[in-house]
C-alpha positions as CSV (number, residue, x, y, z in Angstrom):
1,M,22.9,17.0,12.4
2,T,22.7,13.9,10.3
3,F,19.1,12.9,9.3
4,V,19.0,9.0,7.9
5,F,15.9,8.3,6.3
6,T,14.0,5.4,4.8
7,A,10.6,3.7,4.5
8,D,8.7,0.9,2.5
9,M,9.8,-2.5,3.9
10,P,6.8,-4.0,4.6
11,V,8.4,-7.8,4.2
12,V,10.8,-8.5,6.8
13,G,13.9,-10.9,5.2
14,D,12.9,-10.0,1.5
15,E,15.9,-8.0,0.2
16,R,13.7,-5.6,-1.4
17,K,11.1,-4.6,0.5
18,G,12.4,-5.4,3.8
19,A,16.5,-5.4,4.4
20,Y,15.9,-4.5,8.3
21,A,19.7,-6.4,9.0
22,R,21.5,-4.0,6.0
23,L,19.4,-1.4,7.5
24,A,20.7,-2.1,11.0
25,S,24.6,-1.8,9.7
26,L,24.1,1.6,8.0
27,L,22.5,3.0,10.7
28,D,25.5,1.6,13.6
29,E,27.7,2.7,11.1
30,I,26.3,6.5,10.8
31,R,25.8,6.5,14.6
32,S,29.0,5.7,15.7
33,T,30.6,8.3,13.5
34,Q,27.8,11.4,14.1
35,P,26.3,11.0,17.3
36,E,24.1,13.4,16.4
37,T,22.4,11.5,14.0
38,V,18.5,11.6,14.0
39,F,16.6,8.0,12.3
40,L,13.5,9.2,10.4
41,F,11.1,5.7,9.4
42,G,8.6,6.8,6.8
43,G,6.0,4.0,7.4
44,A,4.9,2.5,4.4
45,S,5.1,-0.8,6.1
46,L,2.9,-2.3,8.5
47,G,0.9,-4.1,5.6
48,P,0.3,-5.9,3.4
49,S,2.5,-8.7,3.7
50,T,2.2,-12.4,4.5
51,M,3.2,-12.2,8.3
52,S,1.3,-8.9,8.6
53,G,-2.0,-10.8,7.4
54,F,-1.7,-12.8,10.6
55,D,-0.2,-10.3,13.3
56,R,-1.2,-6.8,11.2
57,G,1.9,-5.8,11.5
58,A,3.3,-6.4,15.1
59,H,6.5,-7.8,14.0
60,I,7.3,-4.6,11.9
61,I,7.3,-2.8,15.2
62,D,9.1,-5.6,16.8
63,V,11.8,-5.4,14.8
64,L,11.9,-1.2,14.4
65,N,12.3,-1.1,18.2
66,S,15.4,-3.0,17.9
67,L,16.7,0.0,15.7
68,E,15.4,3.0,17.5
69,P,13.9,5.2,15.0
70,D,13.5,8.7,16.5
71,V,9.8,8.8,14.8
72,M,8.0,7.1,12.6
73,G,5.7,8.7,9.9
74,V,1.9,7.2,9.3
75,S,1.8,6.4,5.7
76,Q,-1.3,4.9,3.4
77,R,-0.1,1.2,3.8
78,E,-0.4,2.0,7.6
79,F,-4.2,1.6,7.5
80,S,-3.7,-2.2,5.6
81,Y,-5.6,-3.6,8.5
82,Y,-7.9,-0.2,9.9
83,E,-6.8,2.2,12.2
84,D,-7.7,0.5,15.5
85,E,-5.0,-2.3,14.5
86,L,-2.9,0.8,13.8
87,S,-3.7,2.3,17.5
88,L,-2.6,-1.0,18.7
89,R,0.8,-0.9,16.9
90,A,1.5,2.3,18.3
91,F,0.9,1.4,21.5
92,E,3.4,-1.1,20.9
93,A,5.8,1.1,19.5
94,G,8.9,2.7,21.4
95,F,8.8,5.4,19.4
96,P,5.9,8.3,18.3
97,M,4.3,7.7,15.5
98,V,3.3,11.2,14.0
99,A,0.0,11.7,12.0
100,S,-0.9,15.4,11.1
101,N,-3.7,15.6,9.1
102,L,-6.0,12.6,10.4
103,F,-9.0,13.3,12.9
104,D,-11.2,10.7,14.4
105,P,-14.7,11.8,15.5
106,L,-14.6,9.3,18.7
107,T,-11.6,10.8,20.4
108,Q,-12.4,14.7,18.8
109,G,-8.6,14.8,18.0
110,T,-5.5,12.8,16.6
111,P,-6.5,8.7,16.2
112,T,-5.8,6.9,20.2
113,G,-1.8,6.1,20.2
114,L,-0.5,8.5,17.0
115,V,0.6,12.1,17.9
116,D,-0.1,15.0,15.3
117,R,3.5,16.9,15.8
118,F,6.8,15.7,17.6
119,L,10.0,17.9,18.9
120,I,13.6,15.5,18.8
121,E,16.1,17.4,20.8
122,K,19.7,16.4,19.5
123,G,22.4,18.5,21.3
124,N,21.7,22.1,21.0
125,L,19.1,21.7,17.8
126,I,15.0,21.1,18.2
127,I,13.6,19.2,15.3
128,G,10.0,19.4,15.0
129,V,8.5,16.5,12.9
130,V,5.0,16.9,10.8
131,S,3.9,13.8,8.7
132,V,1.0,13.8,6.0
133,V,-1.4,11.2,4.8
134,H,-2.2,11.6,1.2
135,P,-6.4,12.1,1.1
136,S,-6.5,9.0,-1.4
137,V,-6.1,6.6,1.7
138,T,-9.8,7.1,1.9
139,E,-10.5,5.3,-0.9
140,E,-7.8,2.6,-0.7
141,Y,-8.9,1.4,2.8
142,P,-12.1,2.3,3.5
143,L,-11.7,3.8,7.1
144,L,-14.3,3.2,9.8
145,R,-14.0,6.7,11.5
146,V,-10.8,8.0,10.7
147,Q,-11.1,11.3,8.5
148,V,-8.4,12.8,6.5
149,T,-7.9,16.5,6.7
150,P,-6.3,19.3,4.3
151,P,-2.2,18.0,4.5
152,K,-1.4,21.5,3.5
153,E,-3.0,23.6,5.8
154,Q,-2.3,20.9,8.6
155,I,1.3,21.2,7.7
156,N,0.9,24.9,8.3
157,A,-0.7,24.9,11.2
158,K,1.5,22.4,13.0
159,A,4.8,24.0,11.5
160,Q,3.6,27.0,13.3
161,Q,3.0,25.2,16.6
162,L,6.0,24.1,16.5
163,R,8.2,26.9,15.5
164,A,6.2,28.5,18.8
165,A,7.6,25.7,20.8
166,G,11.1,25.6,19.7
167,A,11.8,23.9,17.0
168,H,15.0,25.3,15.0
169,I,14.7,22.7,12.3
170,I,11.0,21.5,10.6
171,V,11.1,18.2,8.8
172,L,8.1,16.8,6.6
173,L,7.4,13.2,5.9
174,Y,4.9,12.5,3.0
175,S,4.1,9.6,0.6
176,H,2.7,11.2,-2.3
177,P,4.3,13.9,-4.8
178,S,2.5,17.0,-4.2
179,L,3.4,20.7,-5.7
180,F,2.4,22.3,-2.3
181,V,5.0,20.8,-0.6
182,R,7.5,22.6,-2.6
183,E,5.9,26.0,-2.2
184,Q,6.2,25.1,1.7
185,L,9.7,24.7,1.1
186,E,10.3,27.7,-0.5
187,E,8.3,29.9,1.8
188,G,10.2,28.4,4.7
189,I,7.4,26.8,6.0
190,V,8.9,23.6,6.5
191,D,12.9,23.4,6.2
192,L,13.3,19.6,4.7
193,A,10.7,17.5,2.9
194,F,11.0,13.6,3.1
195,L,9.4,11.8,0.4
196,T,8.9,8.3,-0.1
197,D,7.4,6.8,-3.4
198,P,8.9,3.8,-4.8
199,D,5.8,3.0,-7.5
200,L,5.9,6.6,-8.5
201,D,7.7,5.7,-12.3
202,I,5.4,2.6,-12.4
203,R,2.5,4.7,-12.1
204,N,3.0,6.9,-14.9
205,E,2.5,10.0,-13.2
206,E,3.5,13.0,-14.0
207,E,7.6,14.0,-13.9
208,M,9.0,14.4,-10.3
209,W,9.8,17.9,-9.4
210,S,13.0,18.8,-7.5
211,H,14.0,21.1,-4.5
212,P,17.5,20.1,-3.1
213,R,15.7,20.1,0.2
214,N,12.9,17.8,-1.1
215,I,14.8,14.4,-0.2
216,A,12.8,11.4,-2.3
217,L,13.0,7.8,-2.3
218,L,11.9,6.6,-5.4
219,Q,13.3,2.9,-5.2
220,Y,12.9,0.1,-2.7
221,A,15.7,-0.6,-0.6
222,Q,17.0,2.9,-0.4
223,A,17.9,5.2,2.4
224,A,18.8,8.6,2.1
225,I,21.2,10.5,4.5
226,V,21.4,14.2,5.3
227,N,24.1,16.7,6.6
228,C,22.9,19.6,7.9
229,S,24.1,22.5,9.6
230,L,22.1,25.6,11.2
231,H,24.3,28.9,11.1
232,E,23.6,32.1,13.1
233,N,24.6,35.0,11.3
234,G,22.3,37.8,11.8
235,K,19.5,35.2,10.9
236,E,19.1,31.2,10.7
237,I,20.9,29.9,7.6
238,L,20.2,25.8,7.1
239,T,22.9,24.3,4.6
240,T,22.2,20.6,3.8
241,N,24.0,18.1,1.5
242,W,22.2,14.5,0.8
243,K,23.0,11.5,-0.5
244,L,21.1,8.3,-1.8
245,F,22.3,4.6,-0.7
246,N,21.3,1.6,-2.1
247,L,20.7,-1.3,1.4
248,D,22.7,-4.1,-0.4
249,N,25.6,-2.2,-0.2
250,F,25.8,-3.0,3.4
251,V,26.5,-6.5,5.3
252,P,23.5,-7.4,7.2
253,D,23.5,-7.3,11.4
254,P,24.0,-10.8,12.4
255,I,21.2,-9.7,15.4
256,I,18.5,-8.2,13.2
257,A,19.5,-10.7,10.7
258,A,18.3,-13.3,13.6
259,Q,15.2,-11.4,14.5
260,T,14.1,-11.3,11.2
261,T,14.7,-14.8,10.6
262,G,12.8,-16.4,13.3
263,Y,10.0,-14.5,11.5
264,T,10.5,-15.9,8.2
265,M,11.3,-19.1,9.7
266,R,7.9,-19.4,11.7
267,L,6.1,-18.2,8.2
268,N,7.7,-21.3,6.6
269,R,6.6,-23.6,9.0
270,L,3.0,-22.5,8.5
271,L,2.9,-22.0,5.3
272,D,5.5,-24.1,3.4
273,E,2.8,-27.0,2.2
274,Q,2.3,-28.2,-1.6
275,V,-1.0,-27.1,-3.0
276,G,-0.4,-28.0,-6.9
277,Q,1.7,-27.3,-9.4
278,L,1.5,-24.9,-12.3
279,K,1.2,-26.0,-15.9
280,T,1.6,-22.3,-17.6
281,A,3.6,-19.1,-16.6
282,M,1.6,-16.6,-14.6
283,D,2.8,-13.0,-13.8
284,T,1.5,-11.3,-10.6
285,T,3.8,-7.8,-10.9
286,R,1.9,-4.7,-10.3
287,K,1.7,-3.7,-14.0
288,A,0.3,-7.5,-14.9
289,V,-2.8,-6.8,-12.2
290,R,-3.5,-3.1,-12.8
291,A,-3.5,-2.9,-16.5
292,G,-5.5,-6.0,-18.1
293,E,-6.7,-9.2,-17.5
294,N,-4.4,-11.5,-15.7
295,A,-4.3,-15.2,-15.4
296,F,-3.7,-15.5,-11.4
297,A,-6.8,-13.0,-11.3
298,N,-8.9,-15.4,-13.4
299,L,-7.8,-18.3,-11.5
300,L,-9.0,-16.5,-8.3
301,T,-12.2,-15.1,-9.7
302,D,-13.3,-18.4,-11.1
303,A,-12.3,-20.1,-7.9
304,I,-14.9,-17.7,-5.6
305,R,-17.3,-18.1,-8.4
306,N,-17.4,-22.0,-8.1
307,F,-17.7,-21.7,-4.2
308,T,-20.5,-19.3,-4.1
309,E,-22.1,-20.1,-7.2
310,V,-23.1,-16.7,-7.9
311,N,-24.1,-14.7,-11.6
312,V,-20.4,-12.8,-11.7
313,I,-17.2,-12.2,-9.5
314,L,-15.3,-8.8,-9.3
315,L,-12.5,-8.0,-7.7
316,N,-9.8,-5.6,-7.6
317,G,-6.2,-5.9,-8.6
318,G,-4.7,-4.1,-6.0
319,I,-5.7,-6.8,-3.5
320,I,-2.8,-9.2,-5.3
321,R,0.3,-8.1,-4.0
322,G,2.8,-11.1,-4.9
323,E,4.6,-9.0,-7.7
324,N,6.2,-12.6,-8.6
325,I,6.9,-14.2,-12.2
326,Y,6.0,-18.3,-11.8
327,K,7.7,-20.6,-14.4
328,A,5.7,-23.0,-16.0
329,G,6.5,-26.1,-13.7
330,A,6.4,-24.6,-10.5
331,V,4.9,-25.8,-7.4
332,I,2.7,-23.7,-5.4
333,T,2.6,-23.7,-1.8
334,R,0.3,-22.5,0.6
335,G,2.6,-19.7,1.4
336,D,3.0,-18.4,-2.1
337,I,-1.4,-17.6,-2.0
338,F,-1.2,-16.0,1.5
339,E,1.6,-13.7,-0.1
340,E,-0.1,-13.0,-2.9
341,L,-3.5,-12.2,-1.1
342,P,-1.7,-10.9,2.3
343,F,-5.0,-9.1,3.1
344,R,-7.0,-12.0,4.4
345,N,-10.0,-10.5,2.7
346,K,-13.1,-12.4,3.1
347,V,-15.7,-12.8,0.0
348,A,-19.2,-10.8,0.6
349,T,-22.1,-11.5,-2.1
350,L,-24.5,-9.1,-3.3
351,T,-27.5,-8.5,-5.0
352,L,-27.2,-5.7,-7.6
353,K,-28.9,-4.2,-10.1
354,G,-27.2,-4.3,-14.2
355,S,-26.8,-0.5,-13.9
356,A,-24.8,-0.4,-10.6
357,I,-22.2,-3.6,-12.1
358,K,-21.7,-1.4,-15.2
359,Q,-20.8,1.7,-12.6
360,A,-18.3,-0.7,-10.9
361,L,-16.9,-1.6,-14.4
362,E,-16.5,2.2,-14.9
363,N,-15.0,2.9,-11.4
364,G,-12.5,0.0,-12.0
365,L,-11.4,1.1,-15.6
366,S,-11.2,5.0,-14.1
367,M,-7.6,5.3,-13.6
368,L,-5.7,2.7,-15.6
369,E,-3.1,5.8,-16.5
370,T,-2.0,5.8,-13.0
371,L,-2.2,1.5,-12.1
372,E,-4.4,2.2,-9.0
373,G,-5.9,-1.3,-7.2
374,R,-9.1,-0.3,-8.7
375,F,-9.0,-2.5,-12.1
376,P,-11.6,-5.0,-12.2
377,H,-11.1,-8.7,-12.5
378,V,-14.2,-10.6,-13.5
379,S,-15.7,-13.9,-13.6
380,G,-19.0,-14.9,-15.0
381,M,-18.9,-11.8,-17.7
382,T,-16.9,-9.9,-20.6
383,V,-16.2,-6.9,-20.7
384,T,-15.1,-5.1,-24.0
385,Y,-14.2,-1.6,-23.3
386,N,-11.6,1.4,-25.0
387,S,-8.8,2.9,-22.7
388,D,-8.3,5.8,-25.2
389,L,-11.9,7.1,-24.0
390,P,-12.6,9.5,-21.2
391,A,-12.6,7.8,-17.8
392,G,-16.6,7.1,-17.1
393,E,-17.2,6.6,-20.7
394,R,-14.7,3.1,-21.3
395,V,-17.0,0.2,-21.3
396,L,-18.5,-0.4,-24.3
397,K,-20.1,-4.0,-24.0
398,V,-21.1,-6.2,-21.3
399,E,-22.2,-9.9,-21.6
400,I,-23.6,-12.3,-18.6
401,D,-23.2,-15.9,-19.5
402,G,-23.3,-14.8,-23.2
403,E,-26.5,-12.2,-22.6
404,P,-26.1,-8.4,-23.0
405,L,-26.2,-7.0,-19.0
406,D,-29.5,-5.6,-18.5
407,F,-29.3,-3.0,-16.7
408,D,-32.6,-3.1,-14.8
409,Q,-32.1,-6.5,-14.0
410,N,-31.2,-8.3,-10.5
411,Y,-27.5,-10.1,-10.6
412,S,-25.8,-11.8,-7.6
413,L,-22.0,-10.7,-7.8
414,A,-19.7,-12.2,-5.1
415,T,-16.3,-9.7,-4.3
416,T,-15.0,-8.9,-1.0
417,Q,-15.8,-7.3,2.0
418,Y,-13.5,-4.7,1.1
419,L,-15.5,-3.8,-2.1
420,S,-18.6,-4.4,-0.5
421,N,-17.5,-1.6,1.9
422,G,-16.7,1.1,-0.8
423,G,-13.2,0.4,-1.0
424,D,-11.4,1.8,-3.8
425,G,-14.3,3.7,-5.1
426,Y,-16.5,0.7,-5.1
427,W,-19.4,3.3,-3.8
428,M,-22.3,1.4,-5.8
429,F,-21.3,-2.1,-4.2
430,K,-22.3,0.0,-0.4
431,E,-25.7,0.9,-2.1
432,R,-26.5,-2.3,-2.8
433,E,-29.8,-3.7,-3.0
434,T,-29.4,-6.6,-0.3
435,E,-26.7,-8.8,1.1
436,S,-26.8,-12.7,1.1
437,L,-26.7,-14.4,4.9
438,S,-24.5,-16.9,3.5
439,T,-22.0,-14.3,4.3
440,K,-22.6,-14.1,8.3
441,F,-19.5,-16.2,8.5
442,P,-17.7,-15.9,5.1
443,P,-13.9,-17.8,4.4
444,L,-10.9,-16.3,3.1
445,L,-10.1,-15.7,-0.7
446,S,-6.8,-17.3,0.0
447,D,-8.5,-20.4,1.2
448,I,-11.1,-20.5,-1.1
449,V,-8.0,-20.6,-4.2
450,I,-6.2,-22.7,-2.2
451,S,-9.0,-25.6,-1.6
452,N,-9.5,-25.1,-5.7
453,I,-5.6,-25.7,-6.6
454,R,-5.6,-28.6,-4.3
455,R,-8.6,-30.2,-6.3
456,Q,-7.1,-29.8,-9.6
457,G,-3.5,-30.8,-8.5
458,Q,-2.0,-29.2,-11.8
459,I,-3.2,-25.9,-13.0
460,S,-2.9,-23.8,-16.2
461,P,-4.7,-20.3,-15.5
462,A,-4.7,-18.2,-18.9
463,I,-5.8,-14.7,-20.0
464,E,-9.4,-15.5,-21.7
465,N,-10.3,-12.2,-23.2
466,R,-12.9,-11.3,-20.7
467,M,-11.3,-7.8,-20.2
468,V,-10.9,-6.4,-23.7
469,D,-9.7,-3.5,-24.6
470,I,-10.0,-2.5,-28.5
471,A,-7.7,0.6,-28.1
472,N,-4.9,-2.1,-27.7
473,R,-5.9,-3.8,-30.6
474,S,-4.0,-3.8,-34.2
475,S,-5.6,-1.9,-37.4
476,G,-8.0,-4.5,-38.9
477,E,-8.3,-6.8,-35.6
């Protein structure tokens, strides 16, 4: 048996995050020489991207249907546009989408269109597939109904059911390092585990544990080829050997290249319009927008403040996804802004006590070490904090329009509907005092920013000491 595994491909035509045409060539090569091949797709691809902002990931399913995976695992990014859109994508897919630890109270079971486990028959072997979502999905994407059940217990239960159904090999797909997976491999609960987490090193987490049958993709544009043999000598013994391949080593398949190019050209026709020019450089890479104040984030928050005329703006760094470095003089297009803001977030205007704003800032600074998406970007206020202090105690001083934050005073605050519903741990926004009626037909953040840039013509976004970390100041500063 040969397994091909890859994941994290949300941007079609992108050589780093969407080299589907090169993946097609790899699959053709393996399938032509190894008839008993299982293609496992680990997900993390239905969003976010500029195109998915329009079709909620339908084009990804279209391309995958051409590649014919045997099964797809559901990961956090599959919830970029919430669970009902994921169900629609599952019905469009010509392959099963597995989510083993999700419960929908509406159906009293696995969300519609998904399956909690799956059996694949290849030759004389039967493979059982389990796929789990990390519990952090409930904070990163505020799901409307679906609940995430404990992954360890669900893996144990589903694996037992698959064994009872005749599975010779149990395969686990997952997307966040978890020590219990190593235990399950050692205990024989699962036989192979496939992890996809290309941002692990950026999040500064502990070193990844290893196991000979845990296959980890820790970079984009990679695929794993795993050869397995099951020997029956008194008892079944599984032997494996595997290797990682970079997809850029393969020539693009012309048919899939034409398919992905069609989507790219469609986007270009929509988004090539020039809206302004940069006078200064700008960095939107992951660390730049999740570890501190950022020039593009300042441009974004100021544009929203000018539009809403509220006291303060607070947005999370995780909504900025372009991961680009722009040089001074670069022309900014509508497509650039849609690439930076692919979730199509809309504005929400709230009335909050000063104490809730302080809680929101503490939440935004609580996971600096792992570069989670909740880092707060602001307009209308300045924040002094110390990243060396414990989470929840990092905010030292807050000023709004030059005045100290008053915990008992009401302030108007604009944010995204995502954060206003408690996303990324901003539960204090969900428990707001009131919400402005001006958000009845809220605009997209991207449209506000584009209009703002177009009015100015030339822009000079800069870091202005709105978020000041005294832990990073030199001695005597």
